[in-house]
Backbone atoms as SQL, in Angstrom:
CREATE TABLE atoms (id INTEGER PRIMARY KEY, chain TEXT, resi INTEGER, resn TEXT, atom TEXT, x REAL, y REAL, z REAL);
INSERT INTO atoms VALUES
  (1, 'A', 1, 'MET', 'N', 9.778, 62.291, -20.935),
  (2, 'A', 1, 'MET', 'CA', 10.309, 61.028, -20.454),
  (3, 'A', 1, 'MET', 'C', 10.794, 61.217, -19.026),
  (4, 'A', 2, 'LEU', 'N', 10.513, 60.269, -18.180),
  (5, 'A', 2, 'LEU', 'CA', 10.989, 60.322, -16.807),
  (6, 'A', 2, 'LEU', 'C', 12.466, 59.946, -16.780),
  (7, 'A', 3, 'PRO', 'N', 13.223, 60.562, -15.900),
  (8, 'A', 3, 'PRO', 'CA', 14.638, 60.178, -15.787),
  (9, 'A', 3, 'PRO', 'C', 14.760, 58.744, -15.294),
  (10, 'A', 4, 'GLY', 'N', 15.880, 58.111, -15.599),
  (11, 'A', 4, 'GLY', 'CA', 16.115, 56.739, -15.151),
  (12, 'A', 4, 'GLY', 'C', 16.070, 56.655, -13.639),
  (13, 'A', 5, 'ILE', 'N', 15.603, 55.557, -13.146),
  (14, 'A', 5, 'ILE', 'CA', 15.484, 55.343, -11.704),
  (15, 'A', 5, 'ILE', 'C', 16.363, 54.159, -11.348),
  (16, 'A', 6, 'THR', 'N', 17.244, 54.362, -10.391),
  (17, 'A', 6, 'THR', 'CA', 18.092, 53.273, -9.931),
  (18, 'A', 6, 'THR', 'C', 17.591, 52.845, -8.572),
  (19, 'A', 7, 'LEU', 'N', 17.273, 51.580, -8.438),
  (20, 'A', 7, 'LEU', 'CA', 16.733, 51.076, -7.191),
  (21, 'A', 7, 'LEU', 'C', 17.761, 50.219, -6.474),
  (22, 'A', 8, 'GLY', 'N', 17.876, 50.422, -5.168),
  (23, 'A', 8, 'GLY', 'CA', 18.728, 49.581, -4.330),
  (24, 'A', 8, 'GLY', 'C', 20.165, 49.550, -4.814),
  (25, 'A', 9, 'SER', 'N', 20.890, 48.597, -4.329),
  (26, 'A', 9, 'SER', 'CA', 22.305, 48.499, -4.671),
  (27, 'A', 9, 'SER', 'C', 22.548, 47.612, -5.877),
  (28, 'A', 10, 'CYS', 'N', 21.473, 47.073, -6.445),
  (29, 'A', 10, 'CYS', 'CA', 21.667, 46.166, -7.571),
  (30, 'A', 10, 'CYS', 'C', 22.018, 46.927, -8.849),
  (31, 'A', 11, 'GLY', 'N', 21.765, 48.219, -8.884),
  (32, 'A', 11, 'GLY', 'CA', 22.149, 49.022, -10.034),
  (33, 'A', 11, 'GLY', 'C', 21.249, 48.855, -11.240),
  (34, 'A', 12, 'ASN', 'N', 20.089, 48.225, -11.091),
  (35, 'A', 12, 'ASN', 'CA', 19.170, 48.085, -12.219),
  (36, 'A', 12, 'ASN', 'C', 18.645, 49.446, -12.625),
  (37, 'A', 13, 'ASN', 'N', 18.676, 49.752, -13.899),
  (38, 'A', 13, 'ASN', 'CA', 18.212, 51.026, -14.408),
  (39, 'A', 13, 'ASN', 'C', 16.867, 50.814, -15.086),
  (40, 'A', 14, 'TYR', 'N', 15.869, 51.541, -14.641),
  (41, 'A', 14, 'TYR', 'CA', 14.521, 51.380, -15.164),
  (42, 'A', 14, 'TYR', 'C', 14.155, 52.566, -16.047),
  (43, 'A', 15, 'ASP', 'N', 14.944, 52.805, -17.103),
  (44, 'A', 15, 'ASP', 'CA', 14.651, 53.878, -18.049),
  (45, 'A', 15, 'ASP', 'C', 13.406, 53.584, -18.881),
  (46, 'A', 16, 'ALA', 'N', 13.069, 52.339, -19.007),
  (47, 'A', 16, 'ALA', 'CA', 11.968, 51.939, -19.880),
  (48, 'A', 16, 'ALA', 'C', 10.641, 51.984, -19.133),
  (49, 'A', 17, 'VAL', 'N', 10.411, 53.051, -18.388),
  (50, 'A', 17, 'VAL', 'CA', 9.141, 53.211, -17.683),
  (51, 'A', 17, 'VAL', 'C', 8.057, 53.380, -18.739),
  (52, 'A', 18, 'ASP', 'N', 7.002, 52.667, -18.575),
  (53, 'A', 18, 'ASP', 'CA', 5.908, 52.704, -19.543),
  (54, 'A', 18, 'ASP', 'C', 5.131, 54.019, -19.386),
  (55, 'A', 19, 'GLN', 'N', 5.464, 55.006, -20.207),
  (56, 'A', 19, 'GLN', 'CA', 4.835, 56.328, -20.134),
  (57, 'A', 19, 'GLN', 'C', 3.325, 56.254, -20.387),
  (58, 'A', 20, 'GLU', 'N', 2.930, 55.363, -21.264),
  (59, 'A', 20, 'GLU', 'CA', 1.514, 55.212, -21.570),
  (60, 'A', 20, 'GLU', 'C', 0.745, 54.720, -20.342),
  (61, 'A', 21, 'ALA', 'N', 1.309, 53.776, -19.623),
  (62, 'A', 21, 'ALA', 'CA', 0.654, 53.246, -18.418),
  (63, 'A', 21, 'ALA', 'C', 0.555, 54.329, -17.350),
  (64, 'A', 22, 'ILE', 'N', 1.588, 55.129, -17.218),
  (65, 'A', 22, 'ILE', 'CA', 1.559, 56.218, -16.236),
  (66, 'A', 22, 'ILE', 'C', 0.489, 57.233, -16.614),
  (67, 'A', 23, 'ALA', 'N', 0.444, 57.604, -17.885),
  (68, 'A', 23, 'ALA', 'CA', -0.551, 58.571, -18.351),
  (69, 'A', 23, 'ALA', 'C', -1.968, 58.034, -18.127),
  (70, 'A', 24, 'LYS', 'N', -2.167, 56.742, -18.378),
  (71, 'A', 24, 'LYS', 'CA', -3.476, 56.128, -18.174),
  (72, 'A', 24, 'LYS', 'C', -3.857, 56.143, -16.701),
  (73, 'A', 25, 'THR', 'N', -2.918, 55.837, -15.836),
  (74, 'A', 25, 'THR', 'CA', -3.167, 55.835, -14.398),
  (75, 'A', 25, 'THR', 'C', -3.526, 57.234, -13.913),
  (76, 'A', 26, 'VAL', 'N', -2.812, 58.238, -14.394),
  (77, 'A', 26, 'VAL', 'CA', -3.093, 59.628, -14.013),
  (78, 'A', 26, 'VAL', 'C', -4.485, 60.032, -14.508),
  (79, 'A', 27, 'ALA', 'N', -4.809, 59.676, -15.743),
  (80, 'A', 27, 'ALA', 'CA', -6.119, 60.015, -16.300),
  (81, 'A', 27, 'ALA', 'C', -7.241, 59.344, -15.502),
  (82, 'A', 28, 'GLU', 'N', -7.046, 58.087, -15.135),
  (83, 'A', 28, 'GLU', 'CA', -8.055, 57.376, -14.338),
  (84, 'A', 28, 'GLU', 'C', -8.215, 58.015, -12.967),
  (85, 'A', 29, 'ALA', 'N', -7.115, 58.436, -12.366),
  (86, 'A', 29, 'ALA', 'CA', -7.189, 59.096, -11.058),
  (87, 'A', 29, 'ALA', 'C', -7.951, 60.411, -11.165),
  (88, 'A', 30, 'ARG', 'N', -7.687, 61.162, -12.219),
  (89, 'A', 30, 'ARG', 'CA', -8.410, 62.428, -12.423),
  (90, 'A', 30, 'ARG', 'C', -9.895, 62.174, -12.644),
  (91, 'A', 31, 'GLN', 'N', -10.220, 61.153, -13.450),
  (92, 'A', 31, 'GLN', 'CA', -11.620, 60.831, -13.703),
  (93, 'A', 31, 'GLN', 'C', -12.305, 60.401, -12.411),
  (94, 'A', 32, 'ASN', 'N', -11.623, 59.642, -11.581),
  (95, 'A', 32, 'ASN', 'CA', -12.198, 59.249, -10.293),
  (96, 'A', 32, 'ASN', 'C', -12.459, 60.452, -9.414),
  (97, 'A', 33, 'GLU', 'N', -11.581, 61.449, -9.453),
  (98, 'A', 33, 'GLU', 'CA', -11.794, 62.689, -8.703),
  (99, 'A', 33, 'GLU', 'C', -13.045, 63.401, -9.198),
  (100, 'A', 34, 'VAL', 'N', -13.208, 63.448, -10.518),
  (101, 'A', 34, 'VAL', 'CA', -14.381, 64.087, -11.113),
  (102, 'A', 34, 'VAL', 'C', -15.647, 63.358, -10.676),
  (103, 'A', 35, 'ILE', 'N', -15.619, 62.035, -10.718),
  (104, 'A', 35, 'ILE', 'CA', -16.783, 61.236, -10.324),
  (105, 'A', 35, 'ILE', 'C', -17.116, 61.452, -8.853),
  (106, 'A', 36, 'LEU', 'N', -16.104, 61.495, -8.004),
  (107, 'A', 36, 'LEU', 'CA', -16.344, 61.751, -6.577),
  (108, 'A', 36, 'LEU', 'C', -16.942, 63.137, -6.357),
  (109, 'A', 37, 'ARG', 'N', -16.471, 64.111, -7.116),
  (110, 'A', 37, 'ARG', 'CA', -17.034, 65.461, -7.019),
  (111, 'A', 37, 'ARG', 'C', -18.492, 65.442, -7.480),
  (112, 'A', 38, 'GLY', 'N', -18.758, 64.716, -8.560),
  (113, 'A', 38, 'GLY', 'CA', -20.128, 64.598, -9.056),
  (114, 'A', 38, 'GLY', 'C', -21.041, 63.936, -8.043),
  (115, 'A', 39, 'GLU', 'N', -20.520, 62.920, -7.381),
  (116, 'A', 39, 'GLU', 'CA', -21.302, 62.243, -6.343),
  (117, 'A', 39, 'GLU', 'C', -21.655, 63.212, -5.219),
  (118, 'A', 40, 'ALA', 'N', -20.686, 63.991, -4.776),
  (119, 'A', 40, 'ALA', 'CA', -20.936, 64.960, -3.704),
  (120, 'A', 40, 'ALA', 'C', -21.973, 65.995, -4.143),
  (121, 'A', 41, 'LEU', 'N', -21.846, 66.502, -5.365),
  (122, 'A', 41, 'LEU', 'CA', -22.810, 67.485, -5.868),
  (123, 'A', 41, 'LEU', 'C', -24.206, 66.875, -5.991),
  (124, 'A', 42, 'PHE', 'N', -24.258, 65.644, -6.476),
  (125, 'A', 42, 'PHE', 'CA', -25.551, 64.957, -6.599),
  (126, 'A', 42, 'PHE', 'C', -26.209, 64.826, -5.229),
  (127, 'A', 43, 'HIS', 'N', -25.448, 64.381, -4.244),
  (128, 'A', 43, 'HIS', 'CA', -26.014, 64.183, -2.908),
  (129, 'A', 43, 'HIS', 'C', -26.447, 65.503, -2.282),
  (130, 'A', 44, 'GLN', 'N', -25.721, 66.574, -2.555),
  (131, 'A', 44, 'GLN', 'CA', -26.057, 67.880, -1.984),
  (132, 'A', 44, 'GLN', 'C', -27.272, 68.512, -2.656),
  (133, 'A', 45, 'ASN', 'N', -27.451, 68.259, -3.954),
  (134, 'A', 45, 'ASN', 'CA', -28.437, 69.022, -4.712),
  (135, 'A', 45, 'ASN', 'C', -29.575, 68.212, -5.330),
  (136, 'A', 46, 'CYS', 'N', -29.375, 66.958, -5.578),
  (137, 'A', 46, 'CYS', 'CA', -30.338, 66.190, -6.369),
  (138, 'A', 46, 'CYS', 'C', -31.034, 65.085, -5.588),
  (139, 'A', 47, 'ARG', 'N', -30.377, 64.614, -4.570),
  (140, 'A', 47, 'ARG', 'CA', -30.831, 63.412, -3.877),
  (141, 'A', 47, 'ARG', 'C', -32.185, 63.580, -3.188),
  (142, 'A', 48, 'LYS', 'N', -32.553, 64.791, -2.859),
  (143, 'A', 48, 'LYS', 'CA', -33.850, 65.004, -2.208),
  (144, 'A', 48, 'LYS', 'C', -34.989, 64.475, -3.074),
  (145, 'A', 49, 'CYS', 'N', -34.846, 64.631, -4.373),
  (146, 'A', 49, 'CYS', 'CA', -35.902, 64.197, -5.294),
  (147, 'A', 49, 'CYS', 'C', -35.538, 62.947, -6.090),
  (148, 'A', 50, 'HIS', 'N', -34.250, 62.704, -6.270),
  (149, 'A', 50, 'HIS', 'CA', -33.804, 61.604, -7.127),
  (150, 'A', 50, 'HIS', 'C', -32.939, 60.621, -6.352),
  (151, 'A', 51, 'GLN', 'N', -33.344, 59.382, -6.375),
  (152, 'A', 51, 'GLN', 'CA', -32.524, 58.306, -5.825),
  (153, 'A', 51, 'GLN', 'C', -31.897, 57.596, -7.007),
  (154, 'A', 52, 'ILE', 'N', -30.599, 57.626, -7.089),
  (155, 'A', 52, 'ILE', 'CA', -29.912, 57.164, -8.285),
  (156, 'A', 52, 'ILE', 'C', -30.174, 55.706, -8.631),
  (157, 'A', 53, 'PHE', 'N', -30.415, 54.853, -7.659),
  (158, 'A', 53, 'PHE', 'CA', -30.584, 53.442, -7.958),
  (159, 'A', 53, 'PHE', 'C', -32.045, 53.033, -8.130),
  (160, 'A', 54, 'HIS', 'N', -32.950, 53.996, -8.137),
  (161, 'A', 54, 'HIS', 'CA', -34.347, 53.697, -8.445),
  (162, 'A', 54, 'HIS', 'C', -34.545, 53.902, -9.938),
  (163, 'A', 55, 'THR', 'N', -35.345, 53.075, -10.538),
  (164, 'A', 55, 'THR', 'CA', -35.549, 53.208, -11.980),
  (165, 'A', 55, 'THR', 'C', -36.791, 54.020, -12.318),
  (166, 'A', 56, 'ASP', 'N', -37.533, 54.476, -11.330),
  (167, 'A', 56, 'ASP', 'CA', -38.758, 55.220, -11.607),
  (168, 'A', 56, 'ASP', 'C', -38.561, 56.733, -11.506),
  (169, 'A', 57, 'ASN', 'N', -37.336, 57.200, -11.512),
  (170, 'A', 57, 'ASN', 'CA', -37.111, 58.632, -11.376),
  (171, 'A', 57, 'ASN', 'C', -36.407, 59.243, -12.589),
  (172, 'A', 58, 'TYR', 'N', -36.414, 58.551, -13.700),
  (173, 'A', 58, 'TYR', 'CA', -35.869, 59.013, -14.972),
  (174, 'A', 58, 'TYR', 'C', -34.361, 59.187, -14.981),
  (175, 'A', 59, 'LEU', 'N', -33.668, 58.709, -13.967),
  (176, 'A', 59, 'LEU', 'CA', -32.208, 58.763, -14.000),
  (177, 'A', 59, 'LEU', 'C', -31.614, 57.510, -14.628),
  (178, 'A', 60, 'SER', 'N', -32.400, 56.454, -14.667),
  (179, 'A', 60, 'SER', 'CA', -31.895, 55.225, -15.248),
  (180, 'A', 60, 'SER', 'C', -31.483, 55.475, -16.700),
  (181, 'A', 61, 'ARG', 'N', -30.203, 55.234, -16.967),
  (182, 'A', 61, 'ARG', 'CA', -29.627, 55.393, -18.312),
  (183, 'A', 61, 'ARG', 'C', -29.754, 56.807, -18.865),
  (184, 'A', 62, 'VAL', 'N', -29.841, 57.798, -17.995),
  (185, 'A', 62, 'VAL', 'CA', -30.010, 59.180, -18.453),
  (186, 'A', 62, 'VAL', 'C', -28.851, 59.620, -19.345),
  (187, 'A', 63, 'THR', 'N', -27.660, 59.137, -19.082),
  (188, 'A', 63, 'THR', 'CA', -26.510, 59.540, -19.898),
  (189, 'A', 63, 'THR', 'C', -26.514, 58.856, -21.261),
  (190, 'A', 64, 'ASP', 'N', -27.337, 57.826, -21.422),
  (191, 'A', 64, 'ASP', 'CA', -27.528, 57.229, -22.742),
  (192, 'A', 64, 'ASP', 'C', -28.551, 58.020, -23.550),
  (193, 'A', 65, 'ARG', 'N', -29.505, 58.643, -22.857),
  (194, 'A', 65, 'ARG', 'CA', -30.566, 59.397, -23.532),
  (195, 'A', 65, 'ARG', 'C', -30.181, 60.826, -23.854),
  (196, 'A', 66, 'LEU', 'N', -29.374, 61.433, -22.985),
  (197, 'A', 66, 'LEU', 'CA', -29.039, 62.849, -23.150),
  (198, 'A', 66, 'LEU', 'C', -27.541, 63.014, -23.331),
  (199, 'A', 67, 'ASP', 'N', -27.151, 63.908, -24.230),
  (200, 'A', 67, 'ASP', 'CA', -25.726, 64.218, -24.295),
  (201, 'A', 67, 'ASP', 'C', -25.410, 65.242, -23.213),
  (202, 'A', 68, 'SER', 'N', -24.142, 65.469, -22.978),
  (203, 'A', 68, 'SER', 'CA', -23.743, 66.329, -21.856),
  (204, 'A', 68, 'SER', 'C', -24.192, 67.778, -22.040),
  (205, 'A', 69, 'ASN', 'N', -24.287, 68.255, -23.269),
  (206, 'A', 69, 'ASN', 'CA', -24.735, 69.637, -23.493),
  (207, 'A', 69, 'ASN', 'C', -26.211, 69.813, -23.142),
  (208, 'A', 70, 'TYR', 'N', -27.037, 68.871, -23.581),
  (209, 'A', 70, 'TYR', 'CA', -28.459, 68.950, -23.244),
  (210, 'A', 70, 'TYR', 'C', -28.660, 68.760, -21.737),
  (211, 'A', 71, 'PHE', 'N', -27.902, 67.864, -21.152),
  (212, 'A', 71, 'PHE', 'CA', -27.959, 67.639, -19.707),
  (213, 'A', 71, 'PHE', 'C', -27.664, 68.940, -18.955),
  (214, 'A', 72, 'ARG', 'N', -26.663, 69.688, -19.416),
  (215, 'A', 72, 'ARG', 'CA', -26.327, 70.977, -18.798),
  (216, 'A', 72, 'ARG', 'C', -27.513, 71.932, -18.887),
  (217, 'A', 73, 'LEU', 'N', -28.117, 72.030, -20.071),
  (218, 'A', 73, 'LEU', 'CA', -29.289, 72.897, -20.230),
  (219, 'A', 73, 'LEU', 'C', -30.435, 72.449, -19.327),
  (220, 'A', 74, 'TYR', 'N', -30.625, 71.153, -19.249),
  (221, 'A', 74, 'TYR', 'CA', -31.707, 70.619, -18.434),
  (222, 'A', 74, 'TYR', 'C', -31.525, 70.980, -16.956),
  (223, 'A', 75, 'LEU', 'N', -30.287, 70.911, -16.478),
  (224, 'A', 75, 'LEU', 'CA', -30.036, 71.225, -15.064),
  (225, 'A', 75, 'LEU', 'C', -30.051, 72.713, -14.776),
  (226, 'A', 76, 'THR', 'N', -29.591, 73.511, -15.716),
  (227, 'A', 76, 'THR', 'CA', -29.387, 74.931, -15.417),
  (228, 'A', 76, 'THR', 'C', -30.415, 75.859, -16.051),
  (229, 'A', 77, 'ARG', 'N', -31.162, 75.390, -17.036),
  (230, 'A', 77, 'ARG', 'CA', -32.109, 76.254, -17.737),
  (231, 'A', 77, 'ARG', 'C', -33.399, 75.514, -18.103),
  (232, 'A', 78, 'GLN', 'N', -33.873, 74.687, -17.210),
  (233, 'A', 78, 'GLN', 'CA', -35.063, 73.907, -17.529),
  (234, 'A', 78, 'GLN', 'C', -36.255, 74.805, -17.818),
  (235, 'A', 79, 'ASP', 'N', -36.359, 75.934, -17.125),
  (236, 'A', 79, 'ASP', 'CA', -37.479, 76.836, -17.383),
  (237, 'A', 79, 'ASP', 'C', -37.462, 77.340, -18.820),
  (238, 'A', 80, 'SER', 'N', -36.271, 77.583, -19.373),
  (239, 'A', 80, 'SER', 'CA', -36.165, 78.008, -20.772),
  (240, 'A', 80, 'SER', 'C', -36.584, 76.895, -21.719),
  (241, 'A', 81, 'LEU', 'N', -36.219, 75.664, -21.386),
  (242, 'A', 81, 'LEU', 'CA', -36.626, 74.527, -22.215),
  (243, 'A', 81, 'LEU', 'C', -38.146, 74.357, -22.190),
  (244, 'A', 82, 'ILE', 'N', -38.741, 74.611, -21.045),
  (245, 'A', 82, 'ILE', 'CA', -40.202, 74.530, -20.934),
  (246, 'A', 82, 'ILE', 'C', -40.836, 75.640, -21.764),
  (247, 'A', 83, 'ALA', 'N', -40.294, 76.844, -21.661),
  (248, 'A', 83, 'ALA', 'CA', -40.837, 77.987, -22.403),
  (249, 'A', 83, 'ALA', 'C', -40.777, 77.771, -23.911),
  (250, 'A', 84, 'THR', 'N', -39.744, 77.058, -24.377),
  (251, 'A', 84, 'THR', 'CA', -39.631, 76.794, -25.810),
  (252, 'A', 84, 'THR', 'C', -40.374, 75.520, -26.212),
  (253, 'A', 85, 'LYS', 'N', -41.113, 74.958, -25.263),
  (254, 'A', 85, 'LYS', 'CA', -41.915, 73.751, -25.484),
  (255, 'A', 85, 'LYS', 'C', -41.073, 72.565, -25.945),
  (256, 'A', 86, 'ASP', 'N', -39.915, 72.414, -25.304),
  (257, 'A', 86, 'ASP', 'CA', -39.047, 71.274, -25.592),
  (258, 'A', 86, 'ASP', 'C', -39.813, 69.990, -25.278),
  (259, 'A', 87, 'GLU', 'N', -39.924, 69.118, -26.274),
  (260, 'A', 87, 'GLU', 'CA', -40.749, 67.913, -26.160),
  (261, 'A', 87, 'GLU', 'C', -40.298, 66.991, -25.024),
  (262, 'A', 88, 'TYR', 'N', -38.997, 66.788, -24.891),
  (263, 'A', 88, 'TYR', 'CA', -38.480, 65.882, -23.857),
  (264, 'A', 88, 'TYR', 'C', -38.823, 66.400, -22.461),
  (265, 'A', 89, 'VAL', 'N', -38.598, 67.686, -22.234),
  (266, 'A', 89, 'VAL', 'CA', -38.860, 68.278, -20.922),
  (267, 'A', 89, 'VAL', 'C', -40.355, 68.248, -20.612),
  (268, 'A', 90, 'LEU', 'N', -41.177, 68.579, -21.589),
  (269, 'A', 90, 'LEU', 'CA', -42.619, 68.565, -21.353),
  (270, 'A', 90, 'LEU', 'C', -43.119, 67.155, -21.039),
  (271, 'A', 91, 'ARG', 'N', -42.562, 66.155, -21.700),
  (272, 'A', 91, 'ARG', 'CA', -42.944, 64.766, -21.438),
  (273, 'A', 91, 'ARG', 'C', -42.544, 64.360, -20.013),
  (274, 'A', 92, 'LEU', 'N', -41.342, 64.770, -19.594),
  (275, 'A', 92, 'LEU', 'CA', -40.905, 64.473, -18.223),
  (276, 'A', 92, 'LEU', 'C', -41.780, 65.174, -17.196),
  (277, 'A', 93, 'LYS', 'N', -42.069, 66.447, -17.435),
  (278, 'A', 93, 'LYS', 'CA', -42.913, 67.186, -16.487),
  (279, 'A', 93, 'LYS', 'C', -44.278, 66.522, -16.366),
  (280, 'A', 94, 'GLU', 'N', -44.814, 66.087, -17.487),
  (281, 'A', 94, 'GLU', 'CA', -46.109, 65.410, -17.457),
  (282, 'A', 94, 'GLU', 'C', -46.007, 64.104, -16.672),
  (283, 'A', 95, 'GLY', 'N', -44.911, 63.383, -16.849),
  (284, 'A', 95, 'GLY', 'CA', -44.701, 62.134, -16.123),
  (285, 'A', 95, 'GLY', 'C', -44.611, 62.334, -14.619),
  (286, 'A', 96, 'PHE', 'N', -44.182, 63.515, -14.204),
  (287, 'A', 96, 'PHE', 'CA', -44.096, 63.837, -12.776),
  (288, 'A', 96, 'PHE', 'C', -45.313, 64.634, -12.310),
  (289, 'A', 97, 'GLY', 'N', -46.395, 64.599, -13.076),
  (290, 'A', 97, 'GLY', 'CA', -47.626, 65.263, -12.651),
  (291, 'A', 97, 'GLY', 'C', -47.573, 66.771, -12.797),
  (292, 'A', 98, 'ASN', 'N', -46.748, 67.272, -13.694),
  (293, 'A', 98, 'ASN', 'CA', -46.612, 68.704, -13.958),
  (294, 'A', 98, 'ASN', 'C', -46.350, 69.513, -12.685),
  (295, 'A', 99, 'LEU', 'N', -45.455, 69.000, -11.874),
  (296, 'A', 99, 'LEU', 'CA', -45.067, 69.724, -10.661),
  (297, 'A', 99, 'LEU', 'C', -44.521, 71.099, -11.035),
  (298, 'A', 100, 'GLY', 'N', -44.677, 72.042, -10.147),
  (299, 'A', 100, 'GLY', 'CA', -44.279, 73.414, -10.433),
  (300, 'A', 100, 'GLY', 'C', -42.785, 73.663, -10.419),
  (301, 'A', 101, 'ASN', 'N', -42.014, 72.728, -9.907),
  (302, 'A', 101, 'ASN', 'CA', -40.580, 72.970, -9.815),
  (303, 'A', 101, 'ASN', 'C', -39.888, 72.720, -11.154),
  (304, 'A', 102, 'ALA', 'N', -38.771, 73.387, -11.343),
  (305, 'A', 102, 'ALA', 'CA', -37.939, 73.199, -12.531),
  (306, 'A', 102, 'ALA', 'C', -36.485, 73.254, -12.089),
  (307, 'A', 103, 'HIS', 'N', -35.648, 72.512, -12.782),
  (308, 'A', 103, 'HIS', 'CA', -34.214, 72.557, -12.492),
  (309, 'A', 103, 'HIS', 'C', -33.639, 73.851, -13.045),
  (310, 'A', 104, 'ASN', 'N', -33.127, 74.678, -12.177),
  (311, 'A', 104, 'ASN', 'CA', -32.451, 75.913, -12.576),
  (312, 'A', 104, 'ASN', 'C', -31.253, 76.130, -11.662),
  (313, 'A', 105, 'PHE', 'N', -30.450, 75.091, -11.542),
  (314, 'A', 105, 'PHE', 'CA', -29.272, 75.152, -10.686),
  (315, 'A', 105, 'PHE', 'C', -28.229, 76.095, -11.279),
  (316, 'A', 106, 'GLN', 'N', -27.414, 76.624, -10.430),
  (317, 'A', 106, 'GLN', 'CA', -26.344, 77.532, -10.844),
  (318, 'A', 106, 'GLN', 'C', -25.011, 76.793, -10.918),
  (319, 'A', 107, 'PHE', 'N', -25.012, 75.611, -11.496),
  (320, 'A', 107, 'PHE', 'CA', -23.798, 74.813, -11.607),
  (321, 'A', 107, 'PHE', 'C', -22.864, 75.385, -12.666),
  (322, 'A', 108, 'SER', 'N', -21.575, 75.287, -12.401),
  (323, 'A', 108, 'SER', 'CA', -20.579, 75.613, -13.422),
  (324, 'A', 108, 'SER', 'C', -20.518, 74.459, -14.419),
  (325, 'A', 109, 'ASP', 'N', -19.872, 74.682, -15.553),
  (326, 'A', 109, 'ASP', 'CA', -19.726, 73.617, -16.539),
  (327, 'A', 109, 'ASP', 'C', -18.995, 72.415, -15.950),
  (328, 'A', 110, 'SER', 'N', -17.964, 72.671, -15.144),
  (329, 'A', 110, 'SER', 'CA', -17.212, 71.549, -14.570),
  (330, 'A', 110, 'SER', 'C', -18.061, 70.776, -13.561),
  (331, 'A', 111, 'GLU', 'N', -18.942, 71.456, -12.861),
  (332, 'A', 111, 'GLU', 'CA', -19.825, 70.764, -11.924),
  (333, 'A', 111, 'GLU', 'C', -20.841, 69.895, -12.664),
  (334, 'A', 112, 'VAL', 'N', -21.384, 70.416, -13.759),
  (335, 'A', 112, 'VAL', 'CA', -22.326, 69.625, -14.558),
  (336, 'A', 112, 'VAL', 'C', -21.614, 68.406, -15.130),
  (337, 'A', 113, 'LYS', 'N', -20.401, 68.590, -15.622),
  (338, 'A', 113, 'LYS', 'CA', -19.632, 67.465, -16.161),
  (339, 'A', 113, 'LYS', 'C', -19.360, 66.420, -15.082),
  (340, 'A', 114, 'ALA', 'N', -19.123, 66.871, -13.867),
  (341, 'A', 114, 'ALA', 'CA', -18.874, 65.941, -12.766),
  (342, 'A', 114, 'ALA', 'C', -20.127, 65.134, -12.435),
  (343, 'A', 115, 'ILE', 'N', -21.273, 65.788, -12.381),
  (344, 'A', 115, 'ILE', 'CA', -22.527, 65.081, -12.115),
  (345, 'A', 115, 'ILE', 'C', -22.812, 64.099, -13.245),
  (346, 'A', 116, 'PHE', 'N', -22.597, 64.522, -14.470),
  (347, 'A', 116, 'PHE', 'CA', -22.814, 63.655, -15.630),
  (348, 'A', 116, 'PHE', 'C', -21.903, 62.428, -15.550),
  (349, 'A', 117, 'ALA', 'N', -20.635, 62.643, -15.189),
  (350, 'A', 117, 'ALA', 'CA', -19.688, 61.529, -15.067),
  (351, 'A', 117, 'ALA', 'C', -20.127, 60.562, -13.968),
  (352, 'A', 118, 'TYR', 'N', -20.610, 61.091, -12.866),
  (353, 'A', 118, 'TYR', 'CA', -21.111, 60.248, -11.777),
  (354, 'A', 118, 'TYR', 'C', -22.304, 59.406, -12.240),
  (355, 'A', 119, 'LEU', 'N', -23.255, 60.046, -12.890),
  (356, 'A', 119, 'LEU', 'CA', -24.419, 59.310, -13.371),
  (357, 'A', 119, 'LEU', 'C', -24.042, 58.313, -14.456),
  (358, 'A', 120, 'GLU', 'N', -23.099, 58.691, -15.281),
  (359, 'A', 120, 'GLU', 'CA', -22.650, 57.796, -16.343),
  (360, 'A', 120, 'GLU', 'C', -22.061, 56.509, -15.759),
  (361, 'A', 121, 'LYS', 'N', -21.376, 56.647, -14.659),
  (362, 'A', 121, 'LYS', 'CA', -20.754, 55.478, -14.043),
  (363, 'A', 121, 'LYS', 'C', -21.727, 54.656, -13.202),
  (364, 'A', 122, 'TYR', 'N', -22.647, 55.323, -12.496),
  (365, 'A', 122, 'TYR', 'CA', -23.446, 54.621, -11.511),
  (366, 'A', 122, 'TYR', 'C', -24.936, 54.505, -11.798),
  (367, 'A', 123, 'SER', 'N', -25.455, 55.210, -12.760),
  (368, 'A', 123, 'SER', 'CA', -26.885, 55.111, -13.036),
  (369, 'A', 123, 'SER', 'C', -27.177, 53.783, -13.708),
  (370, 'A', 124, 'PRO', 'N', -28.156, 53.034, -13.181),
  (371, 'A', 124, 'PRO', 'CA', -28.446, 51.705, -13.745),
  (372, 'A', 124, 'PRO', 'C', -29.022, 51.777, -15.149);
């Protein structure tokens, strides 16, 4: 609980600070920080090939199709998914003309979560 706050000379005591509202505001601020970090990582690493607001690059609704764990594997170990003949990855590679590149970024878990949060918020 926050200590009572006395404002001005009127002596009003605001002990009834809404702790839930404060916690929600803090959580939203933290989530916004994560999203901003995800945006920066996306622009630094993904934007060369993927434009987030285009619907022909498989990012549209990607967070609805993939959970965050699979998304992490896709970004950091796509070659392993290809080697195990993962159906989703093979279908995507075929859709892109079986290009030789694969996602094998060295992102930390928090970086992947940030990119996922960014796409979750902004991917059409």
